[in-house]
Biopython code that builds the backbone (N, CA, C, O; Angstrom):
import numpy as np
from Bio.PDB.StructureBuilder import StructureBuilder

atoms = [
    (1, "MET", "N", (-99.221, 17.932, 93.908)),
    (1, "MET", "CA", (-98.576, 19.217, 94.126)),
    (1, "MET", "C", (-99.550, 20.344, 94.464)),
    (1, "MET", "O", (-100.585, 20.531, 93.824)),
    (2, "THR", "N", (-99.170, 21.071, 95.487)),
    (2, "THR", "CA", (-100.088, 22.275, 95.741)),
    (2, "THR", "C", (-99.338, 23.492, 95.313)),
    (2, "THR", "O", (-98.149, 23.579, 95.618)),
    (3, "VAL", "N", (-99.937, 24.464, 94.619)),
    (3, "VAL", "CA", (-99.588, 25.799, 94.285)),
    (3, "VAL", "C", (-100.215, 26.705, 95.217)),
    (3, "VAL", "O", (-101.389, 26.606, 95.576)),
    (4, "HIS", "N", (-99.286, 27.717, 95.655)),
    (4, "HIS", "CA", (-99.996, 28.680, 96.486)),
    (4, "HIS", "C", (-99.978, 30.129, 95.787)),
    (4, "HIS", "O", (-98.979, 30.583, 95.231)),
    (5, "LEU", "N", (-101.196, 30.788, 95.886)),
    (5, "LEU", "CA", (-101.221, 32.066, 95.112)),
    (5, "LEU", "C", (-101.294, 33.187, 96.208)),
    (5, "LEU", "O", (-102.073, 33.071, 97.154)),
    (6, "LEU", "N", (-100.494, 34.240, 96.071)),
    (6, "LEU", "CA", (-100.176, 35.266, 97.056)),
    (6, "LEU", "C", (-100.991, 36.462, 96.167)),
    (6, "LEU", "O", (-100.729, 36.713, 94.991)),
    (7, "LEU", "N", (-101.970, 37.108, 96.923)),
    (7, "LEU", "CA", (-102.565, 38.222, 96.266)),
    (7, "LEU", "C", (-102.673, 39.354, 96.997)),
    (7, "LEU", "O", (-103.057, 39.329, 98.166)),
    (8, "GLN", "N", (-102.317, 40.528, 96.321)),
    (8, "GLN", "CA", (-102.384, 41.852, 97.082)),
    (8, "GLN", "C", (-103.606, 42.259, 96.469)),
    (8, "GLN", "O", (-103.784, 42.114, 95.259)),
    (9, "ILE", "N", (-104.549, 42.814, 97.311)),
    (9, "ILE", "CA", (-105.995, 43.312, 97.021)),
    (9, "ILE", "C", (-106.204, 44.787, 97.382)),
    (9, "ILE", "O", (-105.661, 45.309, 98.356)),
    (10, "GLU", "N", (-106.908, 45.338, 96.656)),
    (10, "GLU", "CA", (-107.200, 46.760, 97.000)),
    (10, "GLU", "C", (-107.763, 46.851, 98.480)),
    (10, "GLU", "O", (-108.417, 45.940, 98.990)),
    (11, "PRO", "N", (-107.442, 48.044, 99.124)),
    (11, "PRO", "CA", (-107.838, 48.114, 100.491)),
    (11, "PRO", "C", (-109.492, 47.986, 100.704)),
    (11, "PRO", "O", (-110.278, 48.596, 99.980)),
    (12, "GLY", "N", (-109.847, 47.253, 101.618)),
    (12, "GLY", "CA", (-111.178, 47.007, 102.049)),
    (12, "GLY", "C", (-111.859, 45.900, 101.088)),
    (12, "GLY", "O", (-113.042, 45.616, 101.277)),
    (13, "ARG", "N", (-111.195, 45.337, 100.163)),
    (13, "ARG", "CA", (-111.835, 44.132, 99.340)),
    (13, "ARG", "C", (-111.397, 42.829, 99.669)),
    (13, "ARG", "O", (-111.740, 41.916, 98.918)),
    (14, "ALA", "N", (-110.619, 42.552, 100.776)),
    (14, "ALA", "CA", (-110.092, 41.327, 100.984)),
    (14, "ALA", "C", (-111.193, 40.138, 101.084)),
    (14, "ALA", "O", (-111.177, 39.087, 100.445)),
    (15, "ALA", "N", (-112.113, 40.542, 102.003)),
    (15, "ALA", "CA", (-113.281, 39.677, 102.178)),
    (15, "ALA", "C", (-113.907, 39.266, 100.983)),
    (15, "ALA", "O", (-114.250, 38.095, 100.824)),
    (16, "GLU", "N", (-114.096, 40.212, 100.061)),
    (16, "GLU", "CA", (-114.733, 39.901, 98.637)),
    (16, "GLU", "C", (-113.829, 39.017, 97.988)),
    (16, "GLU", "O", (-114.314, 37.987, 97.522)),
    (17, "ALA", "N", (-112.553, 39.228, 97.861)),
    (17, "ALA", "CA", (-111.574, 38.408, 97.256)),
    (17, "ALA", "C", (-111.716, 36.986, 97.862)),
    (17, "ALA", "O", (-111.772, 36.004, 97.121)),
    (18, "VAL", "N", (-111.773, 36.882, 99.196)),
    (18, "VAL", "CA", (-111.701, 35.625, 99.701)),
    (18, "VAL", "C", (-112.994, 34.758, 99.272)),
    (18, "VAL", "O", (-112.957, 33.590, 98.883)),
    (19, "ASP", "N", (-114.075, 35.514, 99.410)),
    (19, "ASP", "CA", (-115.504, 34.797, 98.948)),
    (19, "ASP", "C", (-115.307, 34.405, 97.511)),
    (19, "ASP", "O", (-115.677, 33.277, 97.186)),
    (20, "TYR", "N", (-114.773, 35.192, 96.616)),
    (20, "TYR", "CA", (-114.772, 34.738, 95.256)),
    (20, "TYR", "C", (-113.875, 33.562, 95.064)),
    (20, "TYR", "O", (-114.249, 32.578, 94.425)),
    (21, "LEU", "N", (-112.773, 33.648, 95.573)),
    (21, "LEU", "CA", (-111.781, 32.415, 95.482)),
    (21, "LEU", "C", (-112.412, 31.223, 96.011)),
    (21, "LEU", "O", (-112.319, 30.129, 95.455)),
    (22, "GLY", "N", (-113.080, 31.437, 97.126)),
    (22, "GLY", "CA", (-113.694, 30.211, 97.776)),
    (22, "GLY", "C", (-114.850, 29.571, 96.806)),
    (22, "GLY", "O", (-115.154, 28.388, 96.962)),
    (23, "SER", "N", (-115.495, 30.375, 95.793)),
    (23, "SER", "CA", (-116.351, 29.725, 94.944)),
    (23, "SER", "C", (-115.677, 29.215, 93.646)),
    (23, "SER", "O", (-116.329, 28.715, 92.729)),
    (24, "VAL", "N", (-114.370, 29.366, 93.625)),
    (24, "VAL", "CA", (-113.697, 28.838, 92.376)),
    (24, "VAL", "C", (-113.397, 27.169, 92.556)),
    (24, "VAL", "O", (-112.634, 26.764, 93.434)),
    (25, "PRO", "N", (-114.015, 26.358, 91.720)),
    (25, "PRO", "CA", (-113.802, 24.994, 92.099)),
    (25, "PRO", "C", (-112.327, 24.456, 92.110)),
    (25, "PRO", "O", (-112.022, 23.459, 92.765)),
    (26, "ASP", "N", (-111.535, 25.075, 91.445)),
    (26, "ASP", "CA", (-110.183, 24.468, 91.547)),
    (26, "ASP", "C", (-109.264, 25.220, 92.634)),
    (26, "ASP", "O", (-108.049, 25.028, 92.673)),
    (27, "VAL", "N", (-109.917, 26.068, 93.492)),
    (27, "VAL", "CA", (-109.030, 26.541, 94.617)),
    (27, "VAL", "C", (-109.647, 25.742, 95.910)),
    (27, "VAL", "O", (-110.846, 25.656, 96.176)),
    (28, "ALA", "N", (-108.667, 25.233, 96.579)),
    (28, "ALA", "CA", (-109.048, 24.381, 97.788)),
    (28, "ALA", "C", (-109.404, 25.313, 98.890)),
    (28, "ALA", "O", (-110.339, 25.088, 99.658)),
    (29, "ASP", "N", (-108.616, 26.402, 98.957)),
    (29, "ASP", "CA", (-108.642, 27.225, 100.319)),
    (29, "ASP", "C", (-108.291, 28.624, 99.924)),
    (29, "ASP", "O", (-107.456, 28.827, 99.043)),
    (30, "ALA", "N", (-108.905, 29.596, 100.550)),
    (30, "ALA", "CA", (-108.553, 30.999, 100.381)),
    (30, "ALA", "C", (-108.660, 31.688, 101.837)),
    (30, "ALA", "O", (-109.703, 31.603, 102.486)),
    (31, "VAL", "N", (-107.485, 32.398, 102.330)),
    (31, "VAL", "CA", (-107.687, 32.842, 103.603)),
    (31, "VAL", "C", (-107.144, 34.424, 103.547)),
    (31, "VAL", "O", (-106.133, 34.710, 102.905)),
    (32, "PRO", "N", (-107.862, 35.351, 104.231)),
    (32, "PRO", "CA", (-107.139, 36.529, 104.418)),
    (32, "PRO", "C", (-105.862, 36.509, 105.328)),
    (32, "PRO", "O", (-105.685, 35.679, 106.219)),
    (33, "THR", "N", (-104.959, 37.554, 104.991)),
    (33, "THR", "CA", (-103.650, 37.414, 105.893)),
    (33, "THR", "C", (-103.213, 38.840, 106.229)),
    (33, "THR", "O", (-103.801, 39.835, 105.804)),
    (34, "THR", "N", (-102.202, 38.865, 106.975)),
    (34, "THR", "CA", (-101.684, 40.413, 107.230)),
    (34, "THR", "C", (-100.304, 40.190, 106.736)),
    (34, "THR", "O", (-99.800, 39.074, 106.608)),
    (35, "GLY", "N", (-99.727, 41.310, 106.466)),
    (35, "GLY", "CA", (-98.447, 41.444, 105.792)),
    (35, "GLY", "C", (-98.394, 41.846, 104.450)),
    (35, "GLY", "O", (-99.334, 42.510, 104.014)),
    (36, "ALA", "N", (-97.321, 41.513, 103.619)),
    (36, "ALA", "CA", (-97.202, 41.856, 102.214)),
    (36, "ALA", "C", (-98.344, 41.451, 101.295)),
    (36, "ALA", "O", (-98.585, 42.075, 100.261)),
    (37, "TYR", "N", (-99.064, 40.358, 101.707)),
    (37, "TYR", "CA", (-100.041, 39.835, 100.923)),
    (37, "TYR", "C", (-101.288, 39.690, 101.631)),
    (37, "TYR", "O", (-101.307, 39.068, 102.694)),
    (38, "ASP", "N", (-102.391, 40.232, 101.118)),
    (38, "ASP", "CA", (-103.821, 40.115, 101.735)),
    (38, "ASP", "C", (-104.533, 38.907, 101.688)),
    (38, "ASP", "O", (-105.364, 38.657, 102.561)),
    (39, "VAL", "N", (-104.286, 38.071, 100.699)),
    (39, "VAL", "CA", (-104.973, 36.698, 100.516)),
    (39, "VAL", "C", (-103.953, 35.803, 100.000)),
    (39, "VAL", "O", (-103.149, 36.152, 99.135)),
    (40, "ILE", "N", (-103.989, 34.536, 100.581)),
    (40, "ILE", "CA", (-103.317, 33.310, 100.178)),
    (40, "ILE", "C", (-104.357, 32.267, 99.920)),
    (40, "ILE", "O", (-105.210, 31.875, 100.716)),
    (41, "ALA", "N", (-104.154, 31.867, 98.660)),
    (41, "ALA", "CA", (-105.080, 30.627, 98.149)),
    (41, "ALA", "C", (-104.253, 29.373, 97.780)),
    (41, "ALA", "O", (-103.167, 29.528, 97.222)),
    (42, "SER", "N", (-104.666, 28.285, 98.032)),
    (42, "SER", "CA", (-104.171, 27.086, 97.804)),
    (42, "SER", "C", (-104.827, 26.376, 96.627)),
    (42, "SER", "O", (-106.051, 26.330, 96.507)),
    (43, "VAL", "N", (-103.941, 25.798, 95.724)),
    (43, "VAL", "CA", (-104.591, 25.178, 94.545)),
    (43, "VAL", "C", (-104.019, 23.772, 94.429)),
    (43, "VAL", "O", (-102.840, 23.685, 94.087)),
    (44, "PRO", "N", (-104.660, 22.739, 94.654)),
    (44, "PRO", "CA", (-104.041, 21.334, 94.436)),
    (44, "PRO", "C", (-104.080, 21.054, 92.917)),
    (44, "PRO", "O", (-105.128, 21.025, 92.273)),
    (45, "VAL", "N", (-102.946, 20.867, 92.438)),
    (45, "VAL", "CA", (-102.713, 20.922, 91.044)),
    (45, "VAL", "C", (-102.959, 19.335, 90.484)),
    (45, "VAL", "O", (-102.058, 18.514, 90.655)),
    (46, "THR", "N", (-104.096, 18.984, 89.874)),
    (46, "THR", "CA", (-104.130, 17.695, 89.289)),
    (46, "THR", "C", (-103.739, 17.484, 87.875)),
    (46, "THR", "O", (-103.500, 16.393, 87.359)),
    (47, "SER", "N", (-103.699, 18.752, 87.254)),
    (47, "SER", "CA", (-103.357, 18.700, 85.684)),
    (47, "SER", "C", (-102.924, 20.111, 85.490)),
    (47, "SER", "O", (-102.963, 20.964, 86.377)),
    (48, "GLU", "N", (-102.534, 20.291, 84.346)),
    (48, "GLU", "CA", (-102.056, 21.565, 83.684)),
    (48, "GLU", "C", (-103.176, 22.297, 83.487)),
    (48, "GLU", "O", (-103.069, 23.505, 83.697)),
    (49, "ALA", "N", (-104.420, 21.794, 83.073)),
    (49, "ALA", "CA", (-105.491, 22.352, 82.863)),
    (49, "ALA", "C", (-106.112, 23.006, 83.924)),
    (49, "ALA", "O", (-106.728, 24.067, 83.820)),
    (50, "ALA", "N", (-105.914, 22.237, 85.145)),
    (50, "ALA", "CA", (-106.515, 22.652, 86.538)),
    (50, "ALA", "C", (-106.026, 23.860, 86.862)),
    (50, "ALA", "O", (-106.699, 24.840, 87.181)),
    (51, "LEU", "N", (-104.522, 23.776, 86.761)),
    (51, "LEU", "CA", (-103.729, 25.060, 87.178)),
    (51, "LEU", "C", (-104.175, 26.289, 86.291)),
    (51, "LEU", "O", (-104.370, 27.400, 86.785)),
    (52, "SER", "N", (-104.317, 26.018, 84.978)),
    (52, "SER", "CA", (-104.628, 27.053, 84.087)),
    (52, "SER", "C", (-105.804, 27.699, 84.420)),
    (52, "SER", "O", (-105.857, 28.924, 84.530)),
    (53, "ARG", "N", (-106.920, 26.834, 84.621)),
    (53, "ARG", "CA", (-108.317, 27.365, 85.235)),
    (53, "ARG", "C", (-108.184, 28.244, 86.508)),
    (53, "ARG", "O", (-108.703, 29.357, 86.594)),
    (54, "ALA", "N", (-107.481, 27.687, 87.450)),
    (54, "ALA", "CA", (-107.299, 28.394, 88.636)),
    (54, "ALA", "C", (-106.607, 29.641, 88.368)),
    (54, "ALA", "O", (-107.101, 30.632, 88.906)),
    (55, "LEU", "N", (-105.601, 29.808, 87.675)),
    (55, "LEU", "CA", (-104.793, 30.964, 87.551)),
    (55, "LEU", "C", (-105.784, 32.048, 86.563)),
    (55, "LEU", "O", (-105.671, 33.269, 86.673)),
    (56, "ALA", "N", (-106.502, 31.566, 85.850)),
    (56, "ALA", "CA", (-107.488, 32.441, 85.070)),
    (56, "ALA", "C", (-108.463, 33.027, 85.952)),
    (56, "ALA", "O", (-108.802, 34.203, 85.820)),
    (57, "ALA", "N", (-108.974, 32.210, 86.922)),
    (57, "ALA", "CA", (-109.943, 32.811, 87.780)),
    (57, "ALA", "C", (-109.363, 33.704, 88.763)),
    (57, "ALA", "O", (-109.954, 34.701, 89.177)),
    (58, "ALA", "N", (-108.106, 33.315, 89.169)),
    (58, "ALA", "CA", (-107.571, 34.280, 90.176)),
    (58, "ALA", "C", (-107.364, 35.644, 89.554)),
    (58, "ALA", "O", (-107.525, 36.666, 90.220)),
    (59, "ARG", "N", (-107.038, 35.663, 88.390)),
    (59, "ARG", "CA", (-106.669, 36.980, 87.635)),
    (59, "ARG", "C", (-108.008, 37.874, 87.546)),
    (59, "ARG", "O", (-107.994, 39.080, 87.297)),
    (60, "ARG", "N", (-109.204, 37.085, 87.794)),
    (60, "ARG", "CA", (-110.453, 37.941, 87.771)),
    (60, "ARG", "C", (-110.956, 38.181, 89.260)),
    (60, "ARG", "O", (-112.131, 38.485, 89.465)),
    (61, "THR", "N", (-110.062, 38.041, 90.268)),
    (61, "THR", "CA", (-110.296, 38.260, 91.659)),
    (61, "THR", "C", (-110.787, 39.718, 91.763)),
    (61, "THR", "O", (-110.099, 40.640, 91.325)),
    (62, "PRO", "N", (-112.113, 39.938, 92.412)),
    (62, "PRO", "CA", (-112.375, 41.378, 92.605)),
    (62, "PRO", "C", (-111.130, 42.206, 93.525)),
    (62, "PRO", "O", (-110.585, 41.745, 94.528)),
    (63, "GLY", "N", (-110.903, 43.299, 93.007)),
    (63, "GLY", "CA", (-109.835, 44.277, 93.677)),
    (63, "GLY", "C", (-108.417, 43.755, 93.644)),
    (63, "GLY", "O", (-107.568, 44.246, 94.388)),
    (64, "LEU", "N", (-108.126, 42.752, 92.784)),
    (64, "LEU", "CA", (-106.906, 42.354, 92.560)),
    (64, "LEU", "C", (-105.890, 43.291, 92.121)),
    (64, "LEU", "O", (-106.047, 43.850, 91.035)),
    (65, "PHE", "N", (-104.876, 43.530, 92.822)),
    (65, "PHE", "CA", (-103.851, 44.591, 92.567)),
    (65, "PHE", "C", (-102.499, 43.760, 92.017)),
    (65, "PHE", "O", (-101.979, 44.144, 90.970)),
    (66, "ALA", "N", (-102.009, 42.751, 92.655)),
    (66, "ALA", "CA", (-101.065, 42.038, 92.239)),
    (66, "ALA", "C", (-101.133, 40.533, 92.611)),
    (66, "ALA", "O", (-101.756, 40.237, 93.631)),
    (67, "LEU", "N", (-100.492, 39.465, 91.806)),
    (67, "LEU", "CA", (-100.717, 38.152, 91.935)),
    (67, "LEU", "C", (-99.331, 37.533, 91.873)),
    (67, "LEU", "O", (-98.540, 37.929, 91.017)),
    (68, "ARG", "N", (-98.997, 36.585, 92.733)),
    (68, "ARG", "CA", (-97.775, 36.048, 92.672)),
    (68, "ARG", "C", (-98.145, 34.454, 92.932)),
    (68, "ARG", "O", (-98.949, 34.083, 93.786)),
    (69, "VAL", "N", (-97.464, 33.642, 92.104)),
    (69, "VAL", "CA", (-97.537, 32.185, 92.003)),
    (69, "VAL", "C", (-96.473, 31.549, 92.661)),
    (69, "VAL", "O", (-95.371, 31.735, 92.145)),
    (70, "CYS", "N", (-96.517, 30.810, 93.720)),
    (70, "CYS", "CA", (-95.593, 29.877, 94.357)),
    (70, "CYS", "C", (-95.556, 28.534, 94.036)),
    (70, "CYS", "O", (-96.391, 27.796, 94.559)),
    (71, "LEU", "N", (-94.638, 28.031, 93.179)),
    (71, "LEU", "CA", (-94.508, 26.520, 92.944)),
    (71, "LEU", "C", (-93.659, 25.765, 93.844)),
    (71, "LEU", "O", (-92.590, 26.273, 94.182)),
    (72, "PRO", "N", (-93.978, 24.660, 94.265)),
    (72, "PRO", "CA", (-92.965, 24.035, 94.965)),
    (72, "PRO", "C", (-91.778, 23.699, 94.175)),
    (72, "PRO", "O", (-91.768, 23.607, 92.947)),
    (73, "THR", "N", (-90.669, 23.502, 95.039)),
    (73, "THR", "CA", (-89.339, 23.086, 94.449)),
    (73, "THR", "C", (-89.498, 21.634, 94.085)),
    (73, "THR", "O", (-90.378, 20.905, 94.542)),
    (74, "ALA", "N", (-88.524, 21.259, 93.180)),
    (74, "ALA", "CA", (-88.455, 19.951, 92.719)),
    (74, "ALA", "C", (-88.299, 18.843, 93.756)),
    (74, "ALA", "O", (-88.676, 17.683, 93.593)),
    (75, "ARG", "N", (-87.738, 19.301, 94.771)),
    (75, "ARG", "CA", (-87.575, 18.315, 95.910)),
    (75, "ARG", "C", (-88.891, 18.223, 96.813)),
    (75, "ARG", "O", (-89.239, 17.177, 97.360)),
    (76, "GLU", "N", (-89.575, 19.417, 96.909)),
    (76, "GLU", "CA", (-90.891, 19.388, 97.680)),
    (76, "GLU", "C", (-91.824, 18.505, 96.867)),
    (76, "GLU", "O", (-92.496, 17.647, 97.440)),
    (77, "ALA", "N", (-91.892, 18.689, 95.506)),
    (77, "ALA", "CA", (-92.656, 18.217, 94.553)),
    (77, "ALA", "C", (-92.442, 16.637, 94.696)),
    (77, "ALA", "O", (-93.486, 15.991, 94.782)),
    (78, "SER", "N", (-91.340, 15.983, 94.732)),
    (78, "SER", "CA", (-91.056, 14.607, 94.711)),
    (78, "SER", "C", (-91.426, 14.031, 96.069)),
    (78, "SER", "O", (-91.948, 12.928, 96.228)),
    (79, "ARG", "N", (-91.129, 14.820, 96.956)),
    (79, "ARG", "CA", (-91.449, 14.319, 98.344)),
    (79, "ARG", "C", (-93.040, 14.162, 98.541)),
    (79, "ARG", "O", (-93.567, 13.240, 99.163)),
    (80, "ALA", "N", (-93.687, 15.177, 97.931)),
    (80, "ALA", "CA", (-95.204, 15.191, 98.017)),
    (80, "ALA", "C", (-95.914, 13.864, 97.167)),
    (80, "ALA", "O", (-96.935, 13.275, 97.525)),
    (81, "ALA", "N", (-95.277, 13.629, 96.219)),
    (81, "ALA", "CA", (-95.668, 12.454, 95.301)),
    (81, "ALA", "C", (-95.266, 11.100, 95.865)),
    (81, "ALA", "O", (-95.758, 10.116, 95.312)),
    (82, "SER", "N", (-94.439, 10.914, 96.890)),
    (82, "SER", "CA", (-94.050, 9.647, 97.353)),
    (82, "SER", "C", (-94.954, 9.514, 98.794)),
    (82, "SER", "O", (-94.863, 8.502, 99.489)),
]
sb = StructureBuilder()
sb.init_structure("model")
sb.init_model(0)
sb.init_chain("A")
sb.init_seg("    ")
for serial, (resi, resn, name, xyz) in enumerate(atoms, 1):
    if name == "N":
        sb.init_residue(resn, " ", resi, " ")
    sb.init_atom(name, np.array(xyz, "f"), 0.0, 1.0, " ", f" {name:<3s}", serial, name[0])
structure = sb.get_structure()
């Protein structure tokens, strides 16, 4: 299962946030975006501990203003498992 983190970052700090998230071992990818969120990060969840580590690290993102966590629906999670 992959969890997506949607981050709002203080103006001018998105590149710093992407660099930081890219250094977090449990984060597979972090990209700057336009629109309501400044950065989207993908976290492949292999265990509850891995998700907890990724969320703890995301909360320490430089310039973080708001963080939203998008979990796949039960249907999507079961499709990914098969």
